[in-house]
Z-matrix of the N, CA and C atoms (Angstrom, degrees):
N
C 1 1.459
C 2 1.528 1 109.35
N 3 1.334 2 116.19 1 143.66
C 4 1.455 3 120.95 2 -178.62
C 5 1.525 4 111.03 3 -64.91
N 6 1.313 5 116.87 4 134.99
C 7 1.454 6 122.22 5 177.75
C 8 1.521 7 109.95 6 -67.14
N 9 1.334 8 116.32 7 144.80
C 10 1.455 9 120.51 8 -179.78
C 11 1.528 10 111.31 9 -77.39
N 12 1.344 11 115.41 10 155.29
C 13 1.452 12 120.54 11 172.53
C 14 1.523 13 108.80 12 -72.58
N 15 1.331 14 116.34 13 145.27
C 16 1.467 15 120.40 14 175.22
C 17 1.526 16 109.76 15 -64.44
N 18 1.327 17 116.91 16 -46.85
C 19 1.460 18 122.33 17 -179.61
C 20 1.527 19 109.00 18 -161.30
N 21 1.328 20 116.83 19 -176.21
C 22 1.464 21 120.75 20 -177.02
C 23 1.527 22 112.14 21 -67.33
N 24 1.315 23 116.41 22 -31.55
C 25 1.462 24 119.06 23 179.19
C 26 1.531 25 109.97 24 -64.60
N 27 1.322 26 117.35 25 -45.44
C 28 1.462 27 120.22 26 178.35
C 29 1.524 28 110.50 27 -62.72
N 30 1.333 29 116.09 28 -37.37
C 31 1.462 30 120.12 29 177.96
C 32 1.529 31 111.11 30 -63.50
N 33 1.335 32 116.27 31 -38.17
C 34 1.464 33 120.31 32 178.31
C 35 1.515 34 112.46 33 -65.16
N 36 1.333 35 115.58 34 -38.29
C 37 1.462 36 119.87 35 178.12
C 38 1.521 37 110.81 36 -65.22
N 39 1.324 38 116.18 37 -40.87
C 40 1.464 39 120.11 38 178.83
C 41 1.528 40 110.85 39 -67.32
N 42 1.328 41 116.16 40 -40.51
C 43 1.463 42 120.29 41 -179.66
C 44 1.524 43 111.48 42 -63.75
N 45 1.316 44 116.69 43 -34.92
C 46 1.469 45 121.09 44 -179.77
C 47 1.520 46 111.91 45 -57.32
N 48 1.327 47 116.68 46 -29.78
C 49 1.465 48 120.11 47 -179.40
C 50 1.528 49 111.98 48 -64.03
N 51 1.342 50 116.61 49 -26.03
C 52 1.471 51 120.74 50 177.81
C 53 1.527 52 112.20 51 -82.27
N 54 1.314 53 115.85 52 -12.89
C 55 1.465 54 120.77 53 -171.54
C 56 1.522 55 113.24 54 -114.52
N 57 1.322 56 116.55 55 17.18
C 58 1.467 57 120.13 56 -174.66
C 59 1.527 58 113.49 57 -61.28
N 60 1.325 59 117.05 58 -24.01
C 61 1.459 60 120.16 59 179.10
C 62 1.520 61 113.32 60 -65.41
N 63 1.339 62 116.88 61 -16.45
C 64 1.470 63 121.08 62 179.89
C 65 1.526 64 112.05 63 -99.70
N 66 1.321 65 117.46 64 -3.80
C 67 1.464 66 121.57 65 -174.02
C 68 1.526 67 112.06 66 -56.40
N 69 1.327 68 115.72 67 126.71
C 70 1.459 69 121.76 68 174.66
C 71 1.512 70 116.40 69 70.82
N 72 1.329 71 118.51 70 4.85
C 73 1.467 72 119.72 71 -178.68
C 74 1.526 73 110.65 72 -69.02
N 75 1.328 74 118.09 73 131.67
C 76 1.459 75 120.66 74 -175.34
C 77 1.528 76 113.99 75 -68.39
N 78 1.342 77 116.96 76 -21.44
C 79 1.463 78 119.65 77 -178.23
C 80 1.529 79 112.19 78 -102.07
N 81 1.338 80 117.69 79 14.80
C 82 1.465 81 121.52 80 -177.83
C 83 1.520 82 110.85 81 -114.07
N 84 1.329 83 116.01 82 148.62
C 85 1.453 84 121.04 83 173.30
C 86 1.521 85 110.22 84 -149.31
N 87 1.322 86 115.35 85 159.39
C 88 1.461 87 122.65 86 -179.90
C 89 1.526 88 108.44 87 -106.40
N 90 1.325 89 115.96 88 132.72
C 91 1.459 90 121.24 89 175.55
C 92 1.527 91 109.04 90 -120.28
N 93 1.326 92 115.92 91 129.46
C 94 1.463 93 121.36 92 179.58
C 95 1.518 94 110.55 93 -97.81
N 96 1.336 95 115.44 94 144.86
C 97 1.461 96 120.58 95 171.71
C 98 1.531 97 107.35 96 -95.16
N 99 1.352 98 117.02 97 108.07
C 100 1.469 99 119.31 98 -178.68
C 101 1.537 100 110.91 99 -67.64
N 102 1.357 101 117.06 100 151.00
C 103 1.440 102 120.69 101 2.40
C 104 1.532 103 111.95 102 -99.01
N 105 1.323 104 116.22 103 -33.34
C 106 1.456 105 119.52 104 -173.38
C 107 1.511 106 115.78 105 -61.52
N 108 1.323 107 117.10 106 -26.45
C 109 1.454 108 119.42 107 -178.95
C 110 1.518 109 114.06 108 -77.22
N 111 1.346 110 117.02 109 -12.82
C 112 1.469 111 119.81 110 -173.97
C 113 1.530 112 113.16 111 -65.77
N 114 1.348 113 119.90 112 -51.52
C 115 1.479 114 117.94 113 179.83
C 116 1.525 115 113.19 114 -66.13
N 117 1.333 116 117.45 115 -31.19
C 118 1.468 117 121.15 116 176.52
C 119 1.524 118 109.01 117 -64.41
N 120 1.337 119 116.00 118 -49.74
C 121 1.467 120 121.55 119 -178.45
C 122 1.523 121 111.73 120 -66.60
N 123 1.319 122 116.65 121 -37.19
C 124 1.462 123 120.09 122 -178.77
C 125 1.523 124 110.84 123 -61.18
N 126 1.332 125 116.32 124 -44.89
C 127 1.460 126 119.58 125 -179.27
C 128 1.524 127 111.33 126 -69.78
N 129 1.335 128 116.58 127 -41.16
C 130 1.467 129 120.05 128 178.85
C 131 1.527 130 110.55 129 -63.06
N 132 1.326 131 117.08 130 -45.18
C 133 1.463 132 121.05 131 -179.40
C 134 1.531 133 110.99 132 -63.01
N 135 1.330 134 116.64 133 -39.08
C 136 1.464 135 120.37 134 179.31
C 137 1.525 136 110.45 135 -61.92
N 138 1.325 137 116.54 136 -45.54
C 139 1.465 138 120.19 137 -177.91
C 140 1.525 139 112.19 138 -71.06
N 141 1.331 140 116.55 139 -27.99
C 142 1.459 141 120.71 140 -179.30
C 143 1.534 142 112.79 141 -91.76
N 144 1.317 143 116.71 142 -1.39
C 145 1.473 144 121.75 143 -177.78
C 146 1.522 145 111.48 144 55.04
N 147 1.341 146 115.11 145 48.44
C 148 1.461 147 121.64 146 179.69
C 149 1.532 148 109.90 147 -122.43
N 150 1.333 149 116.79 148 149.90
C 151 1.465 150 119.29 149 174.32
C 152 1.526 151 110.46 150 -68.06
N 153 1.331 152 115.60 151 151.79
C 154 1.459 153 120.65 152 -179.86
C 155 1.517 154 110.62 153 -129.79
N 156 1.317 155 115.56 154 143.40
C 157 1.460 156 122.00 155 173.42
C 158 1.523 157 106.71 156 -146.10
N 159 1.320 158 116.17 157 -169.70
C 160 1.462 159 120.36 158 179.08
C 161 1.526 160 110.05 159 -118.88
N 162 1.333 161 114.89 160 155.19
C 163 1.466 162 121.63 161 173.46
C 164 1.518 163 105.54 162 -129.76
N 165 1.321 164 115.17 163 114.92
C 166 1.463 165 119.56 164 -169.35
C 167 1.524 166 112.18 165 -83.49
N 168 1.316 167 114.94 166 122.22
C 169 1.463 168 123.33 167 178.03
C 170 1.521 169 107.38 168 -135.95
N 171 1.335 170 116.80 169 144.98
C 172 1.463 171 120.01 170 178.55
C 173 1.516 172 110.69 171 -127.84
N 174 1.329 173 115.19 172 132.42
C 175 1.456 174 120.72 173 173.61
C 176 1.521 175 109.90 174 -74.11
N 177 1.324 176 116.26 175 149.30
C 178 1.462 177 122.42 176 174.89
C 179 1.524 178 107.55 177 -109.06
N 180 1.328 179 115.92 178 98.02
C 181 1.460 180 120.05 179 -179.44
C 182 1.515 181 111.42 180 -87.93
N 183 1.317 182 116.68 181 148.53
C 184 1.465 183 121.16 182 175.67
C 185 1.529 184 108.27 183 -68.10
N 186 1.346 185 119.60 184 124.53
C 187 1.466 186 121.15 185 -179.86
C 188 1.527 187 111.75 186 -54.52
N 189 1.326 188 115.29 187 127.37
C 190 1.456 189 120.45 188 -177.85
C 191 1.511 190 113.35 189 87.69
N 192 1.334 191 115.82 190 -15.54
C 193 1.475 192 121.93 191 178.44
C 194 1.527 193 107.40 192 -140.48
N 195 1.344 194 115.84 193 57.66
C 196 1.463 195 120.72 194 -170.90
C 197 1.520 196 114.21 195 -60.68
N 198 1.352 197 115.78 196 -20.15
C 199 1.466 198 118.27 197 177.74
C 200 1.524 199 111.80 198 -70.92
N 201 1.335 200 116.43 199 -16.36
C 202 1.462 201 121.90 200 175.55
C 203 1.529 202 108.20 201 -87.34
N 204 1.320 203 116.66 202 111.38
C 205 1.473 204 121.14 203 -174.63
C 206 1.528 205 109.75 204 -92.29
N 207 1.330 206 115.50 205 116.17
C 208 1.467 207 119.13 206 -178.59
C 209 1.521 208 112.15 207 -98.90
N 210 1.344 209 116.68 208 4.53
C 211 1.450 210 120.16 209 176.46
C 212 1.513 211 111.28 210 159.01
N 213 1.319 212 116.31 211 -169.50
C 214 1.463 213 122.35 212 178.75
C 215 1.515 214 109.00 213 -158.24
N 216 1.336 215 115.89 214 152.46
C 217 1.459 216 121.31 215 176.25
C 218 1.525 217 109.01 216 -121.53
N 219 1.345 218 115.91 217 153.00
C 220 1.455 219 121.73 218 -177.69
C 221 1.525 220 108.53 219 -150.20
N 222 1.345 221 117.70 220 168.00
C 223 1.469 222 120.68 221 179.03
C 224 1.525 223 112.14 222 -53.67
N 225 1.337 224 115.14 223 150.85
C 226 1.455 225 120.10 224 -178.23
C 227 1.509 226 112.36 225 86.20
N 228 1.351 227 116.28 226 19.06
C 229 1.463 228 122.37 227 -178.74
C 230 1.527 229 112.69 228 58.60
N 231 1.335 230 116.01 229 30.58
C 232 1.464 231 120.52 230 175.04
C 233 1.523 232 108.91 231 -74.66
N 234 1.313 233 116.21 232 129.18
C 235 1.461 234 121.78 233 176.43
C 236 1.524 235 108.25 234 -133.49
N 237 1.308 236 115.61 235 109.95
C 238 1.461 237 122.03 236 -179.56
C 239 1.527 238 108.22 237 -96.76
N 240 1.333 239 117.31 238 124.29
C 241 1.463 240 121.46 239 -175.60
C 242 1.520 241 110.59 240 -110.52
N 243 1.332 242 115.93 241 133.83
C 244 1.462 243 122.13 242 173.74
C 245 1.519 244 107.47 243 -96.85
N 246 1.326 245 116.09 244 91.40
C 247 1.463 246 121.42 245 -174.02
C 248 1.530 247 112.27 246 -61.61
N 249 1.322 248 117.09 247 -32.92
C 250 1.466 249 120.07 248 -179.72
C 251 1.517 250 111.41 249 -62.57
N 252 1.328 251 116.65 250 -43.75
C 253 1.467 252 120.57 251 179.88
C 254 1.528 253 110.34 252 -67.34
N 255 1.326 254 116.78 253 -43.17
C 256 1.468 255 120.02 254 178.00
C 257 1.530 256 111.35 255 -57.16
N 258 1.313 257 115.41 256 -42.23
C 259 1.468 258 120.23 257 -179.40
C 260 1.530 259 111.21 258 -71.10
N 261 1.327 260 116.16 259 -49.29
C 262 1.462 261 119.89 260 -175.63
C 263 1.530 262 112.40 261 -65.32
N 264 1.331 263 116.55 262 -35.86
C 265 1.464 264 120.74 263 -178.69
C 266 1.531 265 112.22 264 -91.25
N 267 1.345 266 116.21 265 -0.94
C 268 1.472 267 121.73 266 178.30
C 269 1.540 268 111.46 267 52.08
N 270 1.329 269 115.49 268 52.05
C 271 1.465 270 121.36 269 -178.09
C 272 1.532 271 109.56 270 -81.77
N 273 1.336 272 118.49 271 120.12
C 274 1.467 273 120.43 272 178.05
C 275 1.525 274 110.93 273 -66.25
N 276 1.320 275 116.41 274 150.14
C 277 1.463 276 120.70 275 -179.38
C 278 1.520 277 111.85 276 -57.97
N 279 1.347 278 116.51 277 -40.45
C 280 1.464 279 120.27 278 -178.47
C 281 1.531 280 110.91 279 -62.27
N 282 1.324 281 117.13 280 -39.34
C 283 1.461 282 120.87 281 178.88
C 284 1.528 283 110.97 282 -67.76
N 285 1.323 284 115.57 283 -41.64
C 286 1.470 285 120.37 284 176.87
C 287 1.524 286 110.65 285 -59.64
N 288 1.335 287 116.83 286 -44.44
C 289 1.458 288 121.52 287 179.80
C 290 1.528 289 111.12 288 -63.31
N 291 1.343 290 116.66 289 -38.02
C 292 1.465 291 120.19 290 178.76
C 293 1.526 292 111.54 291 -64.31
N 294 1.336 293 116.12 292 -40.21
C 295 1.460 294 120.57 293 178.86
C 296 1.532 295 110.13 294 -64.42
N 297 1.333 296 116.88 295 -42.11
C 298 1.462 297 120.71 296 178.30
C 299 1.529 298 110.79 297 -59.28
N 300 1.328 299 117.26 298 -45.90
C 301 1.467 300 120.30 299 -178.93
C 302 1.526 301 111.10 300 -64.20
N 303 1.337 302 116.41 301 -39.48
C 304 1.462 303 119.97 302 178.92
C 305 1.530 304 111.14 303 -64.41
N 306 1.324 305 115.79 304 -42.98
C 307 1.464 306 119.61 305 -178.24
C 308 1.524 307 112.03 306 -73.56
N 309 1.313 308 117.72 307 -29.77
C 310 1.471 309 120.20 308 173.48
C 311 1.527 310 110.23 309 -63.67
N 312 1.324 311 116.38 310 -39.07
C 313 1.466 312 120.64 311 177.90
C 314 1.528 313 110.33 312 -65.11
N 315 1.334 314 116.92 313 -40.05
C 316 1.465 315 120.32 314 178.42
C 317 1.524 316 110.80 315 -68.35
N 318 1.322 317 116.60 316 -36.13
C 319 1.464 318 120.97 317 176.69
C 320 1.527 319 110.14 318 -60.88
N 321 1.331 320 115.73 319 -44.28
C 322 1.466 321 120.56 320 179.32
C 323 1.528 322 110.85 321 -65.09
N 324 1.346 323 116.99 322 -40.33
C 325 1.465 324 120.81 323 179.08
C 326 1.525 325 111.00 324 -61.39
N 327 1.327 326 115.79 325 -47.07
C 328 1.457 327 119.63 326 -178.89
C 329 1.527 328 111.72 327 -66.82
N 330 1.320 329 116.46 328 -34.96
C 331 1.460 330 119.65 329 179.08
C 332 1.532 331 110.71 330 -61.01
N 333 1.339 332 115.84 331 -43.63
C 334 1.462 333 120.48 332 178.51
C 335 1.522 334 111.16 333 -67.64
N 336 1.328 335 116.65 334 -44.25
C 337 1.459 336 121.25 335 -175.78
C 338 1.523 337 112.48 336 -69.40
N 339 1.317 338 117.10 337 -50.07
C 340 1.463 339 120.61 338 -173.29
C 341 1.521 340 112.98 339 -74.85
N 342 1.321 341 117.68 340 -33.69
C 343 1.458 342 119.31 341 -176.10
C 344 1.521 343 112.39 342 -81.84
N 345 1.336 344 116.88 343 -25.59
C 346 1.464 345 119.82 344 177.88
C 347 1.529 346 111.71 345 51.08
N 348 1.329 347 116.18 346 43.36
C 349 1.454 348 120.82 347 177.79
C 350 1.516 349 115.21 348 88.51
N 351 1.345 350 116.88 349 -7.41
C 352 1.476 351 119.15 350 178.86
C 353 1.523 352 109.78 351 -76.00
N 354 1.330 353 117.51 352 146.09
C 355 1.467 354 119.94 353 177.45
C 356 1.526 355 110.58 354 -72.48
N 357 1.333 356 118.12 355 160.62
C 358 1.466 357 120.66 356 174.83
C 359 1.521 358 110.35 357 -60.49
N 360 1.323 359 118.11 358 155.47
C 361 1.467 360 120.24 359 -179.65
C 362 1.527 361 111.36 360 -65.75
N 363 1.320 362 116.32 361 145.66
C 364 1.463 363 121.87 362 176.17
C 365 1.524 364 107.90 363 -85.73
N 366 1.325 365 116.53 364 114.11
C 367 1.470 366 120.36 365 -175.58
C 368 1.521 367 113.03 366 -111.29
N 369 1.320 368 117.84 367 -10.23
C 370 1.457 369 120.52 368 -176.97
C 371 1.529 370 111.14 369 -58.33
N 372 1.330 371 115.65 370 125.90
C 373 1.451 372 121.72 371 177.21
C 374 1.523 373 114.83 372 76.93
N 375 1.333 374 117.93 373 7.36
C 376 1.463 375 120.59 374 -175.92
C 377 1.528 376 112.79 375 -107.80
N 378 1.325 377 114.75 376 160.50
C 379 1.462 378 121.36 377 171.23
C 380 1.519 379 106.78 378 -87.97
N 381 1.314 380 116.41 379 119.27
C 382 1.461 381 121.53 380 -173.62
C 383 1.531 382 110.00 381 -115.46
N 384 1.328 383 115.74 382 126.06
C 385 1.466 384 121.64 383 175.86
C 386 1.523 385 107.39 384 -103.54
N 387 1.331 386 117.12 385 110.86
C 388 1.460 387 121.88 386 -179.14
C 389 1.523 388 108.70 387 -96.19
N 390 1.332 389 116.81 388 125.54
C 391 1.465 390 120.56 389 -172.55
C 392 1.522 391 111.78 390 -122.94
N 393 1.337 392 115.02 391 133.73
C 394 1.461 393 122.45 392 170.74
C 395 1.521 394 107.64 393 -127.18
N 396 1.344 395 117.11 394 170.41
C 397 1.460 396 119.31 395 -178.03
C 398 1.527 397 112.99 396 -84.36
N 399 1.322 398 117.01 397 -6.52
C 400 1.456 399 121.52 398 177.16
C 401 1.513 400 109.97 399 177.64
N 402 1.327 401 116.05 400 154.52
C 403 1.465 402 121.37 401 179.53
C 404 1.522 403 108.40 402 -119.44
N 405 1.321 404 116.19 403 104.35
C 406 1.466 405 120.33 404 179.11
C 407 1.528 406 109.72 405 -90.63
N 408 1.341 407 116.70 406 -72.84
C 409 1.471 408 120.28 407 176.22
C 410 1.526 409 110.93 408 -91.14
N 411 1.339 410 116.58 409 -24.89
C 412 1.459 411 120.36 410 -177.77
C 413 1.518 412 113.96 411 85.99
N 414 1.339 413 117.74 412 -0.01
C 415 1.466 414 121.08 413 -174.30
C 416 1.523 415 112.31 414 -60.74
N 417 1.333 416 117.52 415 -45.38
C 418 1.459 417 119.38 416 -177.79
C 419 1.524 418 111.26 417 -68.71
N 420 1.318 419 116.87 418 -39.21
C 421 1.461 420 119.52 419 179.90
C 422 1.524 421 111.14 420 -67.22
N 423 1.320 422 117.54 421 -39.01
C 424 1.464 423 120.47 422 177.47
C 425 1.525 424 110.26 423 -61.84
N 426 1.336 425 116.52 424 -43.54
C 427 1.463 426 120.25 425 178.57
C 428 1.527 427 110.50 426 -62.87
N 429 1.327 428 116.47 427 -40.40
C 430 1.469 429 120.27 428 178.40
C 431 1.522 430 111.05 429 -62.36
N 432 1.326 431 116.49 430 -45.25
C 433 1.462 432 120.83 431 -179.75
C 434 1.530 433 110.58 432 -62.21
N 435 1.335 434 116.59 433 -43.43
C 436 1.462 435 119.99 434 -179.83
C 437 1.534 436 111.22 435 -62.30
N 438 1.333 437 116.72 436 -41.37
C 439 1.464 438 118.73 437 -179.42
C 440 1.527 439 111.41 438 -70.44
N 441 1.333 440 117.20 439 -32.12
C 442 1.471 441 120.36 440 176.31
C 443 1.526 442 111.14 441 -70.13
N 444 1.325 443 117.11 442 -31.97
C 445 1.469 444 120.16 443 173.27
C 446 1.528 445 109.61 444 -61.79
N 447 1.334 446 115.44 445 -44.46
C 448 1.458 447 119.47 446 179.21
C 449 1.530 448 110.98 447 -61.17
N 450 1.337 449 115.27 448 -34.50
C 451 1.469 450 119.99 449 -179.81
C 452 1.530 451 111.79 450 -82.22
N 453 1.332 452 117.27 451 3.92
C 454 1.465 453 124.67 452 173.04
C 455 1.527 454 114.06 453 68.86
N 456 1.336 455 115.90 454 37.03
C 457 1.468 456 118.44 455 169.92
C 458 1.523 457 108.13 456 -63.96
N 459 1.325 458 116.84 457 141.56
C 460 1.464 459 120.70 458 -175.09
C 461 1.522 460 112.49 459 -80.07
N 462 1.325 461 117.24 460 -32.56
C 463 1.468 462 121.82 461 -175.74
C 464 1.520 463 107.39 462 -150.66
N 465 1.320 464 117.29 463 127.11
C 466 1.465 465 121.20 464 -174.78
C 467 1.525 466 110.34 465 -121.14
N 468 1.336 467 115.36 466 124.87
C 469 1.458 468 122.23 467 176.52
C 470 1.523 469 108.66 468 -109.31
N 471 1.319 470 117.40 469 121.52
C 472 1.462 471 121.82 470 173.80
C 473 1.527 472 107.40 471 -90.38
N 474 1.329 473 117.15 472 118.06
C 475 1.460 474 120.57 473 -171.85
C 476 1.524 475 112.21 474 -130.60
N 477 1.333 476 115.58 475 140.62
C 478 1.458 477 122.36 476 176.84
C 479 1.521 478 108.28 477 -160.77
N 480 1.328 479 117.84 478 150.57
C 481 1.460 480 119.62 479 177.85
C 482 1.522 481 112.91 480 -62.88
N 483 1.335 482 117.49 481 -30.97
C 484 1.454 483 121.07 482 179.91
C 485 1.517 484 109.94 483 -155.18
N 486 1.319 485 114.95 484 159.06
C 487 1.454 486 119.38 485 179.26
C 488 1.507 487 110.95 486 -168.05
N 489 1.319 488 115.75 487 161.46
C 490 1.451 489 120.19 488 176.02
C 491 1.523 490 109.70 489 -72.34
N 492 1.314 491 115.85 490 154.38
C 493 1.458 492 120.04 491 178.42
C 494 1.530 493 110.33 492 -60.16
N 495 1.337 494 116.25 493 -36.68
C 496 1.466 495 120.73 494 -179.83
C 497 1.527 496 110.95 495 -64.07
N 498 1.335 497 115.92 496 -47.11
C 499 1.461 498 119.75 497 -178.85
C 500 1.521 499 111.37 498 -65.06
N 501 1.323 500 117.04 499 -42.44
C 502 1.460 501 120.21 500 179.56
C 503 1.527 502 110.95 501 -64.68
N 504 1.325 503 115.98 502 -32.67
C 505 1.458 504 119.90 503 175.61
C 506 1.521 505 111.78 504 -64.04
N 507 1.343 506 116.27 505 -40.54
C 508 1.465 507 120.38 506 176.38
C 509 1.530 508 110.64 507 -62.53
N 510 1.327 509 115.50 508 -41.27
C 511 1.471 510 119.64 509 -179.02
C 512 1.527 511 111.25 510 -62.95
N 513 1.322 512 116.57 511 -37.53
C 514 1.461 513 121.13 512 -179.12
C 515 1.530 514 111.13 513 -61.93
N 516 1.332 515 116.46 514 -26.15
C 517 1.464 516 121.00 515 -179.63
C 518 1.528 517 111.44 516 -82.60
N 519 1.344 518 116.87 517 -41.48
C 520 1.472 519 119.23 518 -171.84
C 521 1.534 520 114.22 519 -95.25
N 522 1.347 521 117.49 520 -28.44
C 523 1.466 522 120.34 521 -177.84
C 524 1.528 523 110.32 522 -96.89
N 525 1.324 524 115.88 523 166.20
C 526 1.466 525 120.42 524 176.91
C 527 1.517 526 111.71 525 -81.33
N 528 1.329 527 115.86 526 -24.86
C 529 1.458 528 120.67 527 179.56
C 530 1.524 529 108.07 528 -153.80
N 531 1.325 530 116.04 529 154.08
C 532 1.469 531 121.90 530 178.14
C 533 1.525 532 108.17 531 -127.34
N 534 1.329 533 116.08 532 128.78
C 535 1.461 534 121.23 533 176.44
C 536 1.523 535 107.88 534 -120.26
N 537 1.321 536 116.73 535 106.95
C 538 1.464 537 121.66 536 -178.48
C 539 1.526 538 108.21 537 -141.18
N 540 1.326 539 116.90 538 120.65
C 541 1.457 540 121.15 539 -176.03
C 542 1.520 541 112.85 540 -69.61
N 543 1.326 542 116.98 541 -49.13
C 544 1.475 543 121.30 542 -176.19
C 545 1.512 544 110.32 543 -125.31
N 546 1.314 545 114.90 544 143.58
C 547 1.470 546 120.94 545 174.39
C 548 1.532 547 107.78 546 -128.66
N 549 1.336 548 117.16 547 68.14
C 550 1.467 549 120.41 548 -176.15
C 551 1.525 550 112.26 549 -66.45
N 552 1.306 551 115.62 550 142.49
C 553 1.460 552 121.15 551 175.38
C 554 1.532 553 108.80 552 -132.74
N 555 1.322 554 118.53 553 132.51
C 556 1.475 555 126.60 554 -1.28
C 557 1.517 556 111.44 555 -73.34
N 558 1.333 557 115.33 556 152.25
C 559 1.460 558 121.36 557 -178.16
C 560 1.525 559 108.14 558 -108.32
N 561 1.332 560 116.60 559 109.96
C 562 1.465 561 120.90 560 -178.06
C 563 1.523 562 112.94 561 -99.25
N 564 1.315 563 117.26 562 -5.28
C 565 1.459 564 121.06 563 -178.47
C 566 1.510 565 110.57 564 145.24
N 567 1.327 566 116.05 565 153.56
C 568 1.464 567 120.25 566 -176.50
C 569 1.522 568 112.30 567 -65.43
N 570 1.332 569 117.11 568 -33.11
C 571 1.450 570 121.41 569 -174.08
C 572 1.513 571 115.02 570 -58.07
N 573 1.322 572 117.68 571 -29.55
C 574 1.461 573 120.34 572 -177.76
C 575 1.527 574 112.31 573 -69.29
N 576 1.335 575 117.27 574 -13.46
C 577 1.464 576 121.07 575 -177.62
C 578 1.521 577 112.80 576 -105.03
N 579 1.329 578 116.10 577 12.33
C 580 1.459 579 121.85 578 175.90
C 581 1.529 580 109.60 579 -125.23
N 582 1.325 581 117.11 580 135.72
C 583 1.455 582 119.84 581 171.60
C 584 1.521 583 110.40 582 -68.09
N 585 1.331 584 116.28 583 -40.18
C 586 1.464 585 122.08 584 176.85
C 587 1.524 586 108.35 585 -119.62
N 588 1.330 587 115.88 586 107.29
C 589 1.460 588 121.41 587 178.94
C 590 1.532 589 109.11 588 -124.45
N 591 1.338 590 114.44 589 38.35
C 592 1.458 591 119.49 590 -176.27
C 593 1.524 592 111.13 591 -67.89
N 594 1.337 593 114.36 592 157.65
C 595 1.462 594 121.32 593 -179.95
C 596 1.522 595 110.26 594 -59.92
N 597 1.331 596 115.72 595 138.05
C 598 1.462 597 120.87 596 178.38
C 599 1.527 598 109.09 597 -88.63
N 600 1.342 599 118.40 598 114.02
C 601 1.467 600 119.26 599 177.43
C 602 1.521 601 111.61 600 -73.89
N 603 1.329 602 115.59 601 157.12
C 604 1.464 603 120.59 602 177.83
C 605 1.525 604 111.49 603 -56.02
N 606 1.335 605 116.51 604 -37.80
C 607 1.463 606 120.17 605 -177.38
C 608 1.525 607 111.68 606 -60.99
N 609 1.338 608 117.42 607 -37.22
C 610 1.462 609 120.29 608 179.35
C 611 1.525 610 110.98 609 -71.73
N 612 1.319 611 116.76 610 -37.39
C 613 1.470 612 119.98 611 175.27
C 614 1.525 613 109.89 612 -60.42
N 615 1.325 614 116.15 613 -45.42
C 616 1.465 615 120.34 614 179.15
C 617 1.526 616 111.64 615 -62.36
N 618 1.331 617 116.52 616 -40.50
C 619 1.462 618 120.02 617 -179.87
C 620 1.526 619 110.86 618 -61.85
N 621 1.323 620 116.57 619 -45.73
C 622 1.464 621 120.50 620 -178.84
C 623 1.524 622 111.20 621 -69.28
N 624 1.326 623 117.07 622 -35.83
C 625 1.463 624 119.87 623 177.07
C 626 1.527 625 110.83 624 -65.77
N 627 1.330 626 117.13 625 -37.53
C 628 1.467 627 120.92 626 177.64
C 629 1.523 628 110.19 627 -65.19
N 630 1.330 629 116.36 628 -41.62
C 631 1.472 630 119.57 629 176.89
C 632 1.522 631 111.48 630 -63.56
N 633 1.326 632 115.94 631 -39.54
C 634 1.470 633 120.40 632 -176.16
C 635 1.526 634 112.03 633 -70.90
N 636 1.329 635 116.27 634 -37.72
C 637 1.467 636 118.98 635 -175.26
C 638 1.527 637 112.71 636 -97.23
N 639 1.336 638 116.15 637 -17.12
C 640 1.458 639 119.26 638 -178.40
C 641 1.507 640 113.29 639 71.25
N 642 1.357 641 115.01 640 19.39
C 643 1.466 642 119.75 641 -177.93
C 644 1.516 643 109.17 642 -129.06
N 645 1.309 644 116.16 643 150.44
C 646 1.458 645 122.01 644 177.78
C 647 1.515 646 111.27 645 -106.51
N 648 1.282 647 117.65 646 -2.13
C 649 1.456 648 119.74 647 179.37
C 650 1.498 649 110.99 648 160.36
């Protein structure tokens, strides 16, 4: 059985080995999906000598069953819907709409907090490596890729230290490239493959963003 990662930083270092072809390229950048993707992306970007920023995406969990992902939202009014979950969980439209509004508010909050007045990253015409700490359903990564297409990124890499075969299959369809170290089956969640998979506080995201950008505001 594959050995677990010590933490997200170690996972980022391992993931960087799959992305060496992008190292130091002037038209490439790394984008993290907060919050869990930030320490993974920070370490990968450091080893690849690439700039790093964040791309804000929010999962839409079924109320009371948040592990069931019924979709995701991303910049550019992208809304990715998992119709199977909506049907199987019998989610009313009004409840779905309420979740979207709540997550849009959280997206706006994080945008203000994490960017600290900095503008969103310029992705037009660039090779963008989008990193998360794991791909379970792939819903958030798909939404991120779709919004980056709208922003006219030239080449999009969906990257994660590990992911389910199903999620990686989705990435192969929507992204230009997929970088995933492990595809364990059965896949019950990313957390089982990390010794430390603790919640990432906002303060740690801010600390890593300050290190990455060299700015405090």
